[in-house]
Kinemage of the C-alpha trace (Angstrom):
@kinemage 1
@onewidth
@group {chain A} dominant
@subgroup {mainchain}
@vectorlist {calphas} color= white
{ca met a 1} P 22.256 -16.072 -1.328
{ca phe a 2} L 20.051 -18.654 0.320
{ca gly a 3} L 19.686 -22.353 -0.245
{ca lys a 4} L 18.402 -23.553 -3.605
{ca ala a 5} L 15.539 -25.943 -4.096
{ca lys a 6} L 16.822 -29.497 -4.021
{ca glu a 7} L 14.239 -30.985 -6.354
{ca asn a 8} L 12.952 -30.084 -9.801
{ca val a 9} L 9.397 -29.770 -8.596
{ca ser a 10} L 7.178 -27.291 -10.399
{ca ile a 11} L 5.232 -24.705 -8.434
{ca pro a 12} L 1.779 -26.233 -9.145
{ca lys a 13} L 3.185 -29.676 -8.272
{ca phe a 14} L 4.522 -28.334 -4.973
{ca phe a 15} L 1.064 -27.030 -4.003
{ca glu a 16} L -0.695 -30.210 -5.154
{ca asn a 17} L -2.898 -31.789 -2.452
{ca lys a 18} L -1.698 -29.254 0.118
{ca ser a 19} L -3.772 -26.860 2.177
{ca val a 20} L -2.929 -23.203 2.692
{ca leu a 21} L -3.737 -20.689 5.435
{ca ile a 22} L -4.035 -17.006 4.492
{ca thr a 23} L -4.381 -14.049 6.842
{ca gly a 24} L -5.433 -10.738 5.349
{ca gly a 25} L -7.394 -12.686 2.764
{ca thr a 26} L -9.978 -9.930 2.327
{ca gly a 27} L -7.366 -7.263 1.584
{ca phe a 28} L -5.907 -6.125 -1.735
{ca ile a 29} L -2.971 -8.555 -1.761
{ca gly a 30} L -4.867 -11.324 0.025
{ca arg a 31} L -7.646 -11.551 -2.552
{ca leu a 32} L -5.213 -11.513 -5.466
{ca leu a 33} L -3.167 -14.264 -3.799
{ca leu a 34} L -6.295 -16.339 -3.195
{ca glu a 35} L -7.334 -16.037 -6.847
{ca lys a 36} L -3.866 -16.819 -8.214
{ca leu a 37} L -3.412 -19.934 -6.093
{ca leu a 38} L -6.803 -21.326 -7.129
{ca arg a 39} L -6.297 -20.563 -10.821
{ca ser a 40} L -2.630 -21.473 -11.338
{ca cys a 41} L -2.278 -24.279 -8.772
{ca gln a 42} L -5.384 -26.206 -9.749
{ca lys a 43} L -4.766 -29.283 -7.609
{ca ile a 44} L -4.361 -27.356 -4.380
{ca asp a 45} L -6.447 -28.958 -1.632
{ca lys a 46} L -8.036 -26.204 0.461
{ca ile a 47} L -7.369 -22.568 1.270
{ca tyr a 48} L -8.332 -21.486 4.774
{ca val a 49} L -8.899 -17.742 5.081
{ca val a 50} L -8.936 -16.032 8.479
{ca ile a 51} L -11.739 -13.448 8.392
{ca arg a 52} L -12.756 -11.019 11.093
{ca pro a 53} L -16.479 -11.413 11.841
{ca lys a 54} L -18.625 -8.346 11.268
{ca lys a 55} L -21.890 -7.515 12.960
{ca gly a 56} L -24.821 -9.041 11.115
{ca lys a 57} L -22.684 -11.043 8.643
{ca ser a 58} L -21.307 -14.543 8.879
{ca val a 59} L -17.800 -15.300 7.662
{ca gln a 60} L -19.355 -17.298 4.821
{ca glu a 61} L -21.300 -14.224 3.698
{ca arg a 62} L -18.183 -12.099 3.969
{ca ile a 63} L -16.095 -14.467 1.847
{ca gln a 64} L -18.808 -14.519 -0.809
{ca glu a 65} L -18.750 -10.727 -0.906
{ca asn a 66} L -14.978 -10.747 -1.246
{ca ile a 67} L -14.900 -13.140 -4.186
{ca asn a 68} L -17.777 -11.444 -5.976
{ca ile a 69} L -15.375 -8.989 -7.618
{ca pro a 70} L -13.930 -8.709 -11.149
{ca ile a 71} L -10.612 -10.439 -10.422
{ca phe a 72} L -12.476 -13.717 -9.831
{ca asp a 73} L -14.468 -13.535 -13.088
{ca lys a 74} L -11.860 -15.477 -15.067
{ca leu a 75} L -11.719 -18.196 -12.417
{ca arg a 76} L -15.529 -18.331 -12.209
{ca glu a 77} L -15.749 -18.756 -15.965
{ca glu a 78} L -12.971 -21.318 -16.451
{ca gln a 79} L -12.768 -23.236 -13.140
{ca pro a 80} L -15.833 -22.456 -11.001
{ca glu a 81} L -15.351 -25.590 -8.901
{ca gln a 82} L -12.111 -24.116 -7.510
{ca leu a 83} L -14.083 -21.593 -5.470
{ca asn a 84} L -15.431 -24.454 -3.359
{ca lys a 85} L -11.918 -24.913 -1.952
{ca ile a 86} L -12.123 -21.641 0.003
{ca ile a 87} L -12.826 -22.267 3.695
{ca pro a 88} L -13.451 -19.130 5.800
{ca leu a 89} L -12.426 -19.205 9.457
{ca ala a 90} L -13.730 -16.699 11.985
{ca gly a 91} L -10.714 -15.035 13.550
{ca asp a 92} L -8.893 -11.804 14.264
{ca thr a 93} L -5.125 -11.375 13.958
{ca glu a 94} L -5.251 -8.639 16.605
{ca lys a 95} L -6.331 -11.219 19.186
{ca leu a 96} L -4.254 -13.834 20.970
{ca gly a 97} L -4.274 -17.122 19.112
{ca leu a 98} L -5.529 -15.180 16.074
{ca gly a 99} L -8.998 -15.330 17.626
{ca leu a 100} L -9.562 -18.842 16.251
{ca ser a 101} L -11.941 -21.259 17.927
{ca glu a 102} L -10.483 -24.475 19.329
{ca glu a 103} L -12.154 -26.473 16.564
{ca asp a 104} L -10.816 -24.251 13.774
{ca arg a 105} L -7.365 -24.190 15.325
{ca lys a 106} L -7.309 -27.981 15.440
{ca thr a 107} L -8.390 -28.128 11.773
{ca val a 108} L -5.546 -25.805 10.785
{ca ile a 109} L -2.961 -27.742 12.811
{ca glu a 110} L -4.011 -31.054 11.264
{ca asn a 111} L -4.294 -29.946 7.639
{ca val a 112} L -2.343 -26.802 6.710
{ca ser a 113} L 1.119 -27.010 5.141
{ca ile a 114} L 1.724 -23.468 3.854
{ca val a 115} L 1.000 -20.178 5.632
{ca phe a 116} L 0.826 -16.728 4.010
{ca his a 117} L 0.691 -13.944 6.592
{ca asn a 118} L -0.580 -10.816 4.826
{ca ala a 119} L -2.741 -9.236 7.529
{ca ala a 120} L -1.510 -5.849 8.729
{ca ser a 121} L -2.636 -2.409 9.748
{ca val a 122} L -1.106 -0.164 7.077
{ca arg a 123} L -2.168 3.194 8.499
{ca phe a 124} L 0.757 5.552 9.013
{ca asp a 125} L -1.051 7.401 11.816
{ca asp a 126} L -2.053 4.428 13.969
{ca his a 127} L -1.443 4.770 17.689
{ca leu a 128} L 1.642 2.849 18.754
{ca lys a 129} L -0.396 0.377 20.809
{ca lys a 130} L -2.663 -0.432 17.865
{ca ala a 131} L 0.230 -0.802 15.396
{ca val a 132} L 2.242 -3.116 17.641
{ca ile a 133} L -0.757 -5.319 18.456
{ca ser a 134} L -1.843 -5.483 14.789
{ca asn a 135} L 1.569 -6.003 13.229
{ca thr a 136} L 4.196 -7.158 15.741
{ca arg a 137} L 2.157 -9.311 18.105
{ca ala a 138} L 0.180 -10.759 15.203
{ca ala a 139} L 3.479 -11.888 13.650
{ca arg a 140} L 4.333 -13.665 16.893
{ca glu a 141} L 0.944 -15.370 16.981
{ca ile a 142} L 1.157 -16.583 13.378
{ca val a 143} L 4.640 -18.077 13.913
{ca leu a 144} L 3.550 -19.818 17.102
{ca leu a 145} L 0.622 -21.336 15.215
{ca ala a 146} L 2.819 -22.342 12.266
{ca arg a 147} L 5.195 -24.145 14.624
{ca gln a 148} L 2.306 -26.368 15.735
{ca leu a 149} L 1.310 -27.417 12.215
{ca lys a 150} L 1.903 -31.128 11.700
{ca lys a 151} L 2.565 -30.757 7.974
{ca ile a 152} L 4.326 -27.383 7.932
{ca asp a 153} L 6.328 -26.676 4.776
{ca val a 154} L 6.803 -22.918 4.962
{ca leu a 155} L 5.631 -19.650 6.493
{ca val a 156} L 5.660 -16.574 4.232
{ca asp a 157} L 5.551 -13.208 5.992
{ca thr a 158} L 4.646 -10.130 3.930
{ca ser a 159} L 6.534 -7.119 5.227
{ca thr a 160} L 7.416 -3.806 3.546
{ca ala a 161} L 10.645 -2.556 1.992
{ca tyr a 162} L 10.155 0.691 3.902
{ca cys a 163} L 10.341 -0.882 7.367
{ca asn a 164} L 14.017 0.085 7.322
{ca ser a 165} L 13.526 3.476 5.683
{ca asp a 166} L 15.994 5.116 8.057
{ca asn a 167} L 18.577 3.559 5.708
{ca leu a 168} L 18.668 5.038 2.205
{ca ile a 169} L 20.343 1.847 0.940
{ca val a 170} L 18.193 -1.091 2.041
{ca gln a 171} L 19.863 -4.502 1.948
{ca glu a 172} L 18.079 -7.855 1.992
{ca lys a 173} L 18.915 -8.469 5.611
{ca leu a 174} L 17.540 -8.043 9.114
{ca tyr a 175} L 18.543 -4.694 10.589
{ca pro a 176} L 19.318 -4.199 14.304
{ca ala a 177} L 16.343 -3.302 16.472
{ca lys a 178} L 16.278 -0.405 18.915
{ca ile a 179} L 13.890 -2.299 21.198
{ca his a 180} L 13.486 -6.070 21.384
{ca trp a 181} L 10.198 -7.064 19.794
{ca ser a 182} L 8.995 -8.992 22.864
{ca asp a 183} L 9.568 -5.969 25.115
{ca leu a 184} L 7.663 -3.856 22.619
{ca val a 185} L 4.714 -6.250 22.646
{ca lys a 186} L 4.701 -6.273 26.442
{ca ile a 187} L 4.688 -2.457 26.515
{ca ala a 188} L 1.783 -2.372 24.047
{ca glu a 189} L -0.198 -4.968 25.991
{ca glu a 190} L 0.299 -3.462 29.433
{ca gly a 191} L 0.986 0.222 28.781
{ca asp a 192} L -1.566 3.022 28.917
{ca glu a 193} L -2.501 4.080 25.378
{ca arg a 194} L -2.467 7.804 26.142
{ca leu a 195} L 0.912 7.593 27.857
{ca leu a 196} L 2.327 5.581 24.961
{ca glu a 197} L 1.208 8.284 22.532
{ca val a 198} L 3.155 10.869 24.503
{ca val a 199} L 6.417 8.909 24.169
{ca ala a 200} L 5.707 7.189 20.824
{ca his a 201} L 7.772 9.659 18.799
{ca lys a 202} L 10.883 8.896 20.845
{ca ile a 203} L 10.273 5.147 20.799
{ca ile a 204} L 9.909 4.813 17.020
{ca gln a 205} L 12.842 7.063 16.074
{ca pro a 206} L 14.576 7.028 13.598
{ca leu a 207} L 11.658 5.472 11.692
{ca pro a 208} L 8.968 7.885 10.484
{ca asn a 209} L 5.759 6.224 11.703
{ca thr a 210} L 4.291 3.420 13.762
{ca tyr a 211} L 3.569 1.289 10.685
{ca thr a 212} L 7.187 0.954 9.534
{ca phe a 213} L 8.355 0.623 13.135
{ca ser a 214} L 5.938 -2.182 14.027
{ca lys a 215} L 6.642 -4.047 10.763
{ca ala a 216} L 10.397 -3.878 11.411
{ca ala a 217} L 9.795 -5.364 14.861
{ca ala a 218} L 7.552 -8.014 13.286
{ca glu a 219} L 10.446 -9.168 11.093
{ca his a 220} L 12.534 -9.771 14.208
{ca ala a 221} L 9.714 -11.783 15.754
{ca val a 222} L 9.405 -13.956 12.641
{ca val a 223} L 13.151 -14.606 12.396
{ca glu a 224} L 13.698 -15.281 16.104
{ca leu a 225} L 10.713 -17.588 16.562
{ca ser a 226} L 11.003 -19.543 13.310
{ca lys a 227} L 14.771 -19.973 12.976
{ca gly a 228} L 15.717 -23.578 13.666
{ca lys a 229} L 12.039 -24.497 14.037
{ca ile a 230} L 10.237 -24.089 10.692
{ca pro a 231} L 11.105 -22.886 7.173
{ca ala a 232} L 10.171 -19.205 6.911
{ca val a 233} L 10.713 -16.357 4.476
{ca ile a 234} L 10.160 -12.587 4.599
{ca val a 235} L 8.988 -10.734 1.502
{ca arg a 236} L 9.321 -6.935 1.338
{ca pro a 237} L 7.466 -5.206 -1.521
{ca thr a 238} L 8.117 -1.551 -2.308
{ca ile a 239} L 5.166 0.639 -3.416
{ca ile a 240} L 2.459 -1.702 -4.694
{ca gln a 241} L 0.613 -0.577 -7.817
{ca pro a 242} L -2.485 -1.966 -9.574
{ca thr a 243} L -2.097 -5.236 -11.463
{ca tyr a 244} L -0.278 -5.162 -14.781
{ca ser a 245} L -2.217 -7.989 -16.432
{ca asp a 246} L -2.891 -10.947 -14.129
{ca pro a 247} L -5.747 -11.742 -13.747
{ca ile a 248} L -6.947 -8.447 -15.280
{ca pro a 249} L -5.178 -5.159 -16.025
{ca gly a 250} L -5.432 -2.260 -13.610
{ca trp a 251} L -7.139 -3.970 -10.675
{ca val a 252} L -6.953 -1.949 -7.461
{ca asp a 253} L -9.421 -1.696 -4.586
{ca asn a 254} L -7.834 0.938 -2.346
{ca ile a 255} L -6.399 4.449 -2.414
{ca asn a 256} L -3.121 3.774 -0.634
{ca gly a 257} L 0.195 5.235 -1.766
{ca ser a 258} L 0.501 6.785 -5.196
{ca val a 259} L -2.917 5.399 -6.199
{ca gly a 260} L -4.462 7.703 -3.610
{ca met a 261} L -2.386 10.579 -4.930
{ca met a 262} L -3.552 10.039 -8.512
{ca tyr a 263} L -7.128 9.548 -7.357
{ca gly a 264} L -6.953 12.802 -5.414
{ca met a 265} L -5.656 14.565 -8.507
{ca gly a 266} L -8.505 13.203 -10.599
{ca arg a 267} L -11.112 14.254 -8.044
{ca gly a 268} L -9.577 17.714 -7.813
{ca ile a 269} L -9.047 17.502 -4.054
{ca leu a 270} L -5.242 17.217 -4.227
{ca arg a 271} L -3.697 20.384 -5.632
{ca ser a 272} L -0.728 21.194 -3.401
{ca val a 273} L 1.859 18.665 -2.206
{ca tyr a 274} L 5.116 19.081 -0.314
{ca gly a 275} L 8.114 17.063 -1.480
{ca asp a 276} L 11.419 16.859 -3.299
{ca thr a 277} L 10.983 17.033 -7.078
{ca asn a 278} L 13.957 14.662 -7.464
{ca ala a 279} L 12.725 12.041 -4.993
{ca val a 280} L 12.526 8.641 -6.709
{ca phe a 281} L 9.860 6.029 -5.967
{ca asp a 282} L 10.164 2.306 -6.653
{ca his a 283} L 6.929 0.696 -7.839
{ca val a 284} L 5.966 -2.947 -8.250
{ca phe a 285} L 2.831 -4.308 -9.855
{ca ala a 286} L 0.462 -6.163 -7.544
{ca asp a 287} L 0.525 -9.285 -9.718
{ca ser a 288} L 4.347 -9.270 -9.511
{ca val a 289} L 4.079 -9.259 -5.720
{ca ile a 290} L 1.629 -12.180 -5.766
{ca lys a 291} L 3.886 -14.273 -7.985
{ca ser a 292} L 6.854 -13.407 -5.762
{ca leu a 293} L 5.015 -14.591 -2.645
{ca ile a 294} L 4.167 -17.915 -4.276
{ca ile a 295} L 7.667 -18.437 -5.697
{ca ser a 296} L 9.303 -17.598 -2.359
{ca ala a 297} L 7.075 -20.169 -0.626
{ca trp a 298} L 8.005 -22.821 -3.196
{ca arg a 299} L 11.733 -22.199 -3.066
{ca thr a 300} L 12.024 -21.833 0.710
{ca ala a 301} L 10.014 -24.991 1.358
{ca leu a 302} L 12.038 -27.108 -1.054
{ca ala a 303} L 15.355 -25.742 0.243
{ca lys a 304} L 14.475 -27.137 3.706
{ca asp a 305} L 16.949 -24.796 5.408
{ca leu a 306} L 15.888 -24.160 8.995
{ca asn a 307} L 18.973 -22.098 9.833
{ca asn a 308} L 18.267 -19.205 7.476
{ca val a 309} L 15.230 -16.985 6.988
{ca pro a 310} L 15.540 -15.548 3.460
{ca ile a 311} L 14.590 -11.894 2.992
{ca tyr a 312} L 13.598 -10.614 -0.435
{ca asn a 313} L 13.221 -6.948 -1.381
{ca ile a 314} L 10.524 -6.982 -4.069
{ca ala a 315} L 11.802 -4.034 -6.083
{ca ser a 316} L 11.892 -3.258 -9.799
{ca asp a 317} L 13.210 -0.838 -12.377
{ca leu a 318} L 9.823 0.854 -12.672
{ca asn a 319} L 11.014 4.033 -10.977
{ca tyr a 320} L 9.598 7.534 -11.227
{ca lys a 321} L 10.724 10.881 -9.919
{ca ser a 322} L 8.011 12.655 -7.964
{ca ser a 323} L 8.083 15.481 -10.513
{ca asp a 324} L 7.455 12.960 -13.320
{ca leu a 325} L 4.549 11.443 -11.413
{ca phe a 326} L 2.946 14.854 -11.084
{ca val a 327} L 3.451 15.716 -14.747
{ca leu a 328} L 2.007 12.374 -15.850
{ca gly a 329} L -0.754 12.483 -13.256
{ca asn a 330} L -1.730 15.987 -14.330
{ca glu a 331} L -1.694 15.117 -18.025
{ca tyr a 332} L -3.524 11.815 -17.902
{ca ser a 333} L -6.079 12.694 -15.261
{ca arg a 334} L -7.180 15.334 -17.746
{ca lys a 335} L -7.031 12.899 -20.644
{ca phe a 336} L -9.003 10.251 -18.745
{ca pro a 337} L -11.154 12.414 -16.435
{ca leu a 338} L -13.206 11.017 -13.611
{ca lys a 339} L -16.920 11.595 -13.922
{ca tyr a 340} L -17.258 13.419 -10.613
{ca tyr a 341} L -14.752 15.979 -9.394
{ca ile a 342} L -14.864 19.235 -7.491
{ca trp a 343} L -12.020 21.118 -9.157
{ca pro a 344} L -9.878 20.745 -12.297
{ca ala a 345} L -6.836 18.515 -11.873
{ca lys a 346} L -3.771 20.735 -11.683
{ca pro a 347} L -1.571 19.573 -8.801
{ca arg a 348} L 1.699 21.266 -7.909
{ca leu a 349} L 4.689 19.949 -5.982
{ca tyr a 350} L 6.381 22.471 -3.678
{ca glu a 351} L 9.890 21.989 -2.295
{ca asn a 352} L 9.604 24.853 0.206
{ca tyr a 353} L 7.415 23.853 3.137
{ca tyr a 354} L 6.188 27.365 3.869
{ca val a 355} L 5.271 27.956 0.235
{ca phe a 356} L 3.398 24.657 0.357
{ca leu a 357} L 1.503 25.777 3.464
{ca phe a 358} L 0.503 29.024 1.745
{ca phe a 359} L -0.854 27.262 -1.326
{ca ala a 360} L -2.483 24.537 0.773
{ca leu a 361} L -4.401 27.320 2.495
{ca leu a 362} L -5.203 29.020 -0.803
{ca asn a 363} L -6.070 25.924 -2.860
{ca his a 364} L -7.484 23.596 -0.215
{ca ile a 365} L -8.689 25.204 2.986
{ca leu a 366} L -10.226 28.491 1.789
{ca pro a 367} L -12.215 26.962 -1.114
{ca ala a 368} L -13.405 24.204 1.247
{ca leu a 369} L -14.637 26.741 3.794
{ca ile a 370} L -16.453 28.726 1.095
{ca val a 371} L -18.120 25.639 -0.402
{ca asp a 372} L -19.097 24.301 3.029
{ca ser a 373} L -20.580 27.686 3.928
{ca val a 374} L -22.745 27.564 0.804
{ca leu a 375} L -23.795 23.997 1.640
{ca trp a 376} L -24.678 25.014 5.199
{ca ile a 377} L -26.686 28.042 4.048
{ca thr a 378} L -28.650 25.905 1.578
{ca gly a 379} L -29.443 23.308 4.244
{ca arg a 380} L -27.023 20.623 3.091
{ca lys a 381} L -24.310 18.892 5.088
{ca pro a 382} L -20.860 20.550 4.926
{ca met a 383} L -18.210 18.009 3.934
{ca leu a 384} L -15.377 19.510 1.887
{ca tyr a 385} L -13.387 20.934 4.801
{ca thr a 386} L -13.332 17.503 6.470
{ca ile a 387} L -12.056 15.947 3.241
{ca gln a 388} L -9.383 18.603 2.768
{ca arg a 389} L -8.282 18.225 6.371
{ca lys a 390} L -7.736 14.502 5.770
{ca val a 391} L -5.822 15.307 2.573
{ca phe a 392} L -3.574 17.717 4.471
{ca leu a 393} L -2.916 15.201 7.259
{ca ala a 394} L -2.137 12.498 4.676
{ca asn a 395} L 0.270 14.928 3.042
{ca thr a 396} L 1.988 15.414 6.382
{ca cys a 397} L 2.297 11.647 6.936
{ca leu a 398} L 4.038 11.255 3.571
{ca ile a 399} L 6.700 13.952 4.056
{ca his a 400} L 9.433 11.423 4.923
{ca phe a 401} L 8.723 9.463 1.746
{ca met a 402} L 8.223 12.507 -0.488
{ca thr a 403} L 11.580 14.016 0.466
{ca asn a 404} L 13.889 10.972 0.282
{ca ser a 405} L 15.016 8.378 -2.263
{ca trp a 406} L 15.964 4.773 -1.544
{ca asn a 407} L 18.062 2.150 -3.246
{ca phe a 408} L 16.510 -1.242 -2.579
{ca val a 409} L 19.158 -3.879 -3.169
{ca his a 410} L 17.383 -6.929 -4.572
{ca asn a 411} L 20.013 -9.428 -5.696
{ca asn a 412} L 18.429 -12.244 -3.679
{ca tyr a 413} L 15.094 -11.430 -5.265
{ca leu a 414} L 16.512 -11.522 -8.802
{ca asp a 415} L 18.119 -14.853 -7.959
{ca leu a 416} L 14.742 -16.074 -6.703
{ca met a 417} L 13.073 -15.100 -9.982
{ca asp a 418} L 15.788 -16.867 -11.977
{ca ser a 419} L 15.232 -20.091 -10.040
{ca ile a 420} L 11.794 -20.933 -11.447
{ca leu a 421} L 11.563 -23.859 -13.826
{ca pro a 422} L 10.864 -23.417 -17.562
{ca asp a 423} L 7.406 -24.969 -17.184
{ca asp a 424} L 6.489 -22.334 -14.573
{ca lys a 425} L 7.528 -19.282 -16.557
{ca lys a 426} L 4.215 -18.882 -18.350
{ca asp a 427} L 2.228 -18.426 -15.126
{ca phe a 428} L 4.851 -17.038 -12.751
{ca thr a 429} L 7.335 -14.895 -14.671
{ca val a 430} L 7.650 -11.382 -13.245
{ca asp a 431} L 8.332 -8.481 -15.631
{ca his a 432} L 10.983 -6.237 -14.069
{ca phe a 433} L 11.216 -4.025 -17.177
{ca gly a 434} L 14.884 -4.886 -17.451
{ca lys a 435} L 17.758 -2.550 -16.690
{ca thr a 436} L 16.745 0.064 -19.273
{ca pro a 437} L 14.041 2.729 -18.943
{ca his a 438} L 11.525 1.098 -21.328
{ca gln a 439} L 9.641 4.381 -21.469
{ca ser a 440} L 7.065 3.003 -23.885
{ca lys a 441} L 6.082 0.289 -21.396
{ca lys a 442} L 5.892 2.802 -18.574
{ca asn a 443} L 3.705 5.115 -20.605
{ca his a 444} L 1.509 2.212 -21.704
{ca tyr a 445} L 1.011 1.409 -18.035
{ca ile a 446} L 0.131 5.023 -17.238
{ca phe a 447} L -2.122 5.415 -20.300
{ca asn a 448} L -4.098 2.238 -20.367
{ca ile a 449} L -3.779 0.541 -17.011
{ca tyr a 450} L -3.100 2.885 -14.121
{ca phe a 451} L -5.683 5.609 -14.707
{ca gln a 452} L -8.257 3.389 -16.339
{ca gly a 453} L -7.968 1.008 -13.381
{ca ile a 454} L -8.446 3.843 -10.903
{ca arg a 455} L -11.413 5.156 -12.852
{ca lys a 456} L -13.064 1.767 -13.295
{ca tyr a 457} L -12.396 0.026 -9.979
{ca val a 458} L -11.785 2.788 -7.424
{ca ala a 459} L -13.890 5.700 -8.670
{ca lys a 460} L -16.376 3.323 -10.344
{ca asp a 461} L -16.986 5.967 -13.011
{ca ala a 462} L -18.176 5.393 -16.546
{ca asp a 463} L -16.009 6.760 -19.341
{ca ala a 464} L -16.149 10.526 -19.529
{ca asp a 465} L -18.527 11.865 -22.163
{ca glu a 466} L -18.928 15.305 -23.731
{ca his a 467} L -20.938 16.488 -20.722
{ca asp a 468} L -18.014 15.680 -18.409
{ca val a 469} L -15.616 17.562 -20.669
{ca arg a 470} L -17.923 20.611 -20.710
{ca lys a 471} L -18.208 20.434 -16.931
{ca arg a 472} L -14.430 20.320 -16.608
{ca asn a 473} L -14.087 23.312 -18.917
{ca arg a 474} L -16.568 25.264 -16.781
{ca leu a 475} L -14.597 24.438 -13.652
{ca ile a 476} L -11.389 25.537 -15.339
{ca phe a 477} L -13.108 28.870 -16.036
{ca val a 478} L -14.195 29.118 -12.375
{ca glu a 479} L -10.656 28.260 -11.289
{ca arg a 480} L -9.268 31.114 -13.373
{ca ile a 481} L -11.812 33.534 -11.891
{ca trp a 482} L -10.759 32.342 -8.419
{ca lys a 483} L -7.097 33.034 -9.174
{ca leu a 484} L -7.928 36.389 -10.763
{ca met a 485} L -9.869 37.368 -7.647
{ca trp a 486} L -6.868 36.704 -5.427
{ca leu a 487} L -4.599 38.569 -7.812
{ca ile a 488} L -6.911 41.611 -7.645
{ca ile a 489} L -6.947 41.415 -3.840
{ca phe a 490} L -3.168 41.285 -3.847
{ca leu a 491} L -2.827 44.234 -6.213
{ca arg a 492} L -5.553 46.279 -4.541
{ca tyr a 493} L -4.613 45.892 -0.906
{ca leu a 494} L -1.123 44.505 -0.468
{ca ile a 495} L 0.908 46.430 -3.032
{ca pro a 496} L -0.221 49.909 -1.827
{ca lys a 497} L 0.704 48.896 1.708
{ca leu a 498} L 4.092 47.672 0.548
{ca ile a 499} L 4.655 50.975 -1.285
{ca leu a 500} L 3.658 52.923 1.831
{ca leu a 501} L 6.005 50.805 3.927
{ca phe a 502} L 8.831 51.437 1.468
{ca asp a 503} L 8.146 55.212 1.539
{ca asn a 504} L 8.210 55.240 5.334
{ca ile a 505} L 11.513 53.388 5.339
{ca met a 506} L 13.009 55.897 2.896
{ca ile a 507} L 11.774 58.839 5.004
{ca tyr a 508} L 13.270 57.237 8.091
{ca ile a 509} L 16.612 56.769 6.322
{ca glu a 510} L 16.640 60.389 5.120
{ca asn a 511} L 16.027 61.644 8.661
{ca leu a 512} L 18.950 59.703 10.100
């Protein structure tokens, strides 16, 4: 347990007249955090957002694009003046000094009190050099900047609960590193990218990918560089789901994790998956993560303990077996169909890898080749094989997570949630769903939030009408014809050969 706040200061009061710096402010978590701070901490001074410039667009244009989304509608309607507090800064967390100009850096040093570091490369298949620069070195750069801030109250680093996934029981502590983070950064900066790729597998072991490896190293950088210097805290969410209710239900703007899996089911491009049917996944709502980030900043800053860097595993009791996810995904993707799909949703989870490969070939690759051939013959651009190849590679990247279960110890986190003041509970209480299954709440989430959010915000589809249902029924008919065709091929060609083989074996035995 870490130090408790020494004053009865509410969360909005703590943020009053203070300026905040956010990295990753254009990402899923970053935008939700930006909205929540402006709406629930109304007297906050300014929020500086580090934004990577894009060709042909100023950072001001980019920030306008990023707030012109549904999650800001409530804020626009009730407190439109709050949006004027957003100050975009041209920068890049992959560059030294975060890519900030001298003028912007001086502004941050003079004015910012609270730093939220959310920027990260979350790709599982990033090259080691890219992952270390994006995640580990960026963590170093953000701490070095935070140490220069004249009004620093706290640095909040967003990590991942899976950065220690080589341990099936994950404690709220810093785990030993195989390679010192500074040596790793030096290797990434000076090493040849192609050579690093050759040895990357050995370097990252026993972790499954460069993302988890580089985030684990980033935690060490944050702890080592901030301890005794500035108040800092590390927050580790598990699998982040769409929002439960705040500011709107079902908001999601990406297809990472299980959202991508459900989206793939709905589109009909994900039909065969390899994994353990008993593997259990821990999910947390995005709005729960946002509240946890804000609460951890408040508590760590008021505790004023420079000798400890608290670590919180943001876990919950919203757990699903992989088999349950597939049953629910299959059922509700049919009940709430996407408008456009290429095949009926009927995914299967295979525990035998070779059986999975067979059905991946049958259900993914062969249909894709046939469809692309038709597209090519008719003068259109082939595309399905490329999509299915990406699906297969994504499947491969997830094997470690689809075949294991973790217990994320989160006693510190529960203590953190219990520490909020009564006046803050309305805006910052996190629903953990208690210690009981609460199946009705889970199903409500699946029914009305999860799939409707995917359909509305990711697929951007209107509600399915009778035409969509008829189309789905036609595809189901085509699917059955496809299966019947392969059954006929099997019966017509393979069985006679098996019978002939059996006869030859019997003749051979008789002649012995």
